[in-house]
C-alpha positions as CSV (number, residue, x, y, z in Angstrom):
1,M,88.7,-58.7,-56.0
2,H,88.3,-58.1,-52.8
3,F,85.0,-56.2,-51.7
4,R,82.7,-56.5,-48.4
5,A,79.0,-56.0,-49.0
6,S,75.6,-57.2,-48.0
7,A,74.5,-60.3,-49.7
8,L,71.7,-63.0,-50.0
9,V,73.2,-66.5,-49.3
10,C,71.3,-68.6,-52.8
11,A,72.8,-71.6,-51.9
12,A,75.8,-73.5,-49.7
13,L,77.2,-76.5,-51.5
14,P,79.2,-78.8,-49.4
15,H,83.0,-79.0,-50.6
16,G,85.6,-81.3,-48.9
17,E,84.9,-82.2,-44.8
18,T,84.3,-78.7,-43.6
19,A,83.8,-76.3,-45.9
20,V,81.5,-74.9,-48.2
21,I,80.9,-73.1,-51.7
22,A,78.8,-70.6,-50.8
23,R,76.2,-68.9,-53.8
24,L,75.8,-64.6,-52.8
25,L,74.3,-62.6,-54.3
26,T,75.2,-58.8,-53.6
27,A,73.6,-55.4,-55.3
28,E,76.8,-54.3,-57.1
29,H,78.8,-57.6,-57.8
30,G,75.8,-59.6,-58.5
31,L,76.3,-63.4,-58.0
32,V,79.5,-64.6,-56.6
33,A,80.5,-67.9,-55.5
34,A,82.8,-68.4,-52.5
35,F,84.8,-70.8,-50.6
36,V,83.4,-70.3,-46.5
37,A,86.1,-72.4,-44.2
38,G,84.2,-74.2,-41.9
39,G,81.2,-73.5,-43.8
40,R,79.4,-77.0,-42.5
41,G,80.7,-76.2,-39.2
42,R,78.6,-76.0,-35.9
43,E,78.9,-72.4,-36.2
44,L,78.5,-71.2,-39.7
45,R,76.1,-74.2,-40.9
46,P,73.2,-72.0,-39.4
47,V,74.5,-68.8,-40.7
48,L,74.9,-70.1,-44.6
49,I,70.8,-71.4,-44.7
50,P,69.4,-70.0,-48.4
51,G,67.7,-66.8,-47.6
52,N,69.8,-65.6,-45.0
53,T,71.3,-62.0,-45.7
54,V,74.8,-62.0,-44.6
55,E,78.2,-59.8,-44.3
56,A,80.4,-60.7,-46.9
57,D,83.5,-60.1,-47.3
58,V,85.3,-61.8,-50.2
59,R,88.6,-61.8,-51.1
60,S,90.8,-63.3,-54.6
61,K,94.4,-62.9,-55.6
62,S,92.7,-62.9,-59.1
63,E,89.9,-62.3,-61.0
64,T,90.1,-66.1,-62.2
65,Q,90.7,-67.8,-59.1
66,L,87.2,-68.7,-56.5
67,P,87.4,-66.6,-53.6
68,F,87.7,-66.9,-49.8
69,A,84.7,-65.5,-48.2
70,R,83.8,-64.6,-44.5
71,I,80.4,-64.4,-43.2
72,E,78.7,-62.8,-40.5
73,L,75.0,-63.1,-40.0
74,L,73.1,-60.0,-40.6
75,Q,69.2,-61.9,-40.5
76,S,68.3,-65.2,-40.1
77,R,65.5,-66.3,-41.5
78,A,65.9,-70.0,-40.4
79,P,62.9,-70.1,-38.3
80,W,60.8,-70.1,-41.4
81,I,63.2,-73.4,-42.7
82,T,60.3,-75.4,-40.4
83,E,57.4,-74.1,-42.1
84,P,56.3,-75.8,-45.0
85,L,55.0,-72.9,-47.4
86,P,57.6,-70.3,-46.4
87,A,60.4,-73.0,-46.6
88,A,59.3,-74.0,-50.1
89,A,58.6,-70.5,-51.4
90,I,62.8,-69.4,-49.9
91,G,64.0,-72.5,-51.6
92,W,62.4,-72.1,-54.6
93,V,63.6,-68.3,-54.7
94,T,67.0,-68.4,-53.9
95,A,67.7,-71.7,-55.8
96,L,66.3,-69.7,-58.7
97,A,68.9,-67.1,-58.5
98,A,71.7,-69.4,-57.7
99,S,71.0,-71.3,-60.9
100,V,70.5,-69.0,-63.4
101,L,72.2,-65.6,-63.4
102,P,75.7,-65.1,-64.2
103,E,78.3,-64.6,-62.2
104,R,80.1,-61.9,-61.1
105,Q,76.9,-59.4,-63.0
106,P,75.1,-56.7,-61.2
107,F,71.7,-56.9,-61.1
108,P,70.7,-54.3,-58.4
109,A,67.1,-54.9,-59.1
110,L,67.1,-58.4,-58.4
111,F,68.6,-57.9,-55.2
112,E,66.4,-55.5,-54.3
113,A,63.3,-57.7,-55.5
114,L,64.2,-61.0,-53.5
115,S,65.7,-58.9,-50.1
116,G,62.0,-57.7,-50.2
117,L,60.3,-60.8,-51.7
118,L,62.0,-62.6,-48.5
119,E,60.8,-60.6,-46.1
120,A,57.0,-60.6,-47.0
121,I,57.3,-64.4,-46.9
122,C,58.4,-64.0,-43.6
123,V,56.5,-61.1,-42.4
124,A,52.9,-62.0,-44.6
125,P,50.0,-63.4,-42.1
126,S,49.8,-66.2,-45.6
127,A,51.1,-66.6,-48.9
128,R,48.2,-64.6,-50.2
129,G,50.2,-61.7,-48.8
130,W,53.5,-62.4,-50.8
131,A,52.7,-64.8,-53.6
132,M,51.8,-61.9,-56.1
133,G,55.4,-60.8,-55.1
134,L,56.9,-64.0,-56.1
135,L,55.4,-63.7,-59.3
136,R,56.9,-60.0,-59.8
137,Y,60.2,-61.7,-59.2
138,E,60.1,-64.2,-61.5
139,V,59.0,-62.1,-64.5
140,L,61.7,-59.8,-63.5
141,V,64.1,-62.4,-63.6
142,L,63.0,-63.1,-66.8
143,R,63.7,-59.8,-68.3
144,E,66.3,-59.1,-66.9
145,L,68.1,-62.0,-68.5
146,G,66.7,-60.9,-71.7
147,Y,63.7,-63.1,-71.9
148,G,60.7,-60.4,-72.0
149,A,58.3,-62.5,-70.2
150,R,54.1,-61.3,-71.1
151,I,52.6,-62.6,-68.4
152,R,49.4,-61.1,-67.5
153,R,48.8,-60.1,-64.1
154,P,45.9,-61.9,-62.2
155,P,43.1,-60.4,-60.8
156,E,43.4,-58.8,-56.9
157,G,42.3,-61.9,-54.7
158,D,41.4,-64.3,-57.5
159,W,43.6,-67.1,-56.0
160,P,42.6,-70.3,-59.0
161,A,43.6,-67.0,-61.4
162,L,47.0,-66.6,-59.6
163,L,47.8,-70.3,-59.6
164,D,47.3,-70.4,-63.6
165,T,50.1,-67.2,-63.9
166,F,52.4,-68.9,-61.7
167,D,51.9,-72.1,-63.8
168,A,52.3,-69.7,-66.7
169,I,55.5,-68.4,-65.8
170,G,56.6,-71.6,-64.6
171,R,56.7,-72.4,-68.2
172,E,58.5,-69.8,-69.2
173,L,61.1,-70.3,-66.7
174,G,61.6,-73.9,-67.7
175,R,61.7,-73.2,-71.2
176,Y,64.1,-70.5,-71.7
177,P,66.4,-70.0,-68.4
178,L,66.0,-73.7,-67.2
179,A,66.2,-75.3,-69.9
180,D,69.8,-76.9,-69.3
181,R,69.2,-77.9,-65.2
182,R,65.2,-77.7,-65.8
183,R,64.7,-81.7,-64.0
184,D,66.7,-80.3,-60.9
185,V,65.8,-77.1,-60.1
186,M,62.4,-76.9,-61.2
187,A,61.6,-79.7,-58.3
188,A,61.4,-77.0,-55.8
189,R,59.4,-74.9,-58.4
190,T,56.9,-77.9,-58.0
191,L,57.3,-78.4,-54.1
192,L,55.9,-75.0,-54.1
193,R,53.1,-75.3,-56.4
194,E,51.7,-78.0,-54.8
195,R,51.3,-76.4,-51.3
196,L,50.2,-73.2,-52.7
197,A,48.0,-75.5,-54.2
198,R,45.9,-76.6,-51.0
199,I,45.4,-72.7,-50.1
200,G,41.9,-73.5,-52.3
201,S,40.2,-70.8,-53.3
């Protein structure tokens, strides 16, 4: 296997003393786990922040082997990691993709949706500018995985109704794709929910 593609960093797990296993979402190859040498070093650590867009050169000798990846930064979202609400949103949406998407199965609509959502989180003046997009992304995840969630769209500008919808989608995610990993992954969503609630009506 060998490909070069734009990818969204969804997770970077330490491996050994200096390397990481990066989970990268691409449009054509889906979610790919790859070994990144030196991923915990000074140069690559800020590149492999979840939410960043990178150029990934991914290679393996066989389909069953964990591939190696060389990574170049295309777009950093590191500045928003220091802001509590954007950081919680970025942490949740990338963790969701890393946790529920099957490896090496393309989901081009999800790649585009996540790319757009990450951009919105970083450029919108407040969460009101991206919260509805986050709900649409979560519903798309459910539908792409075959769960077909039926969620009513909250009225425009009705923040309490939006939070109610957020809670309803959360129950669907916890019941279906995250049933086996609910405690670990849903903690990121719980943190986001707490921070969204502070905005008020």
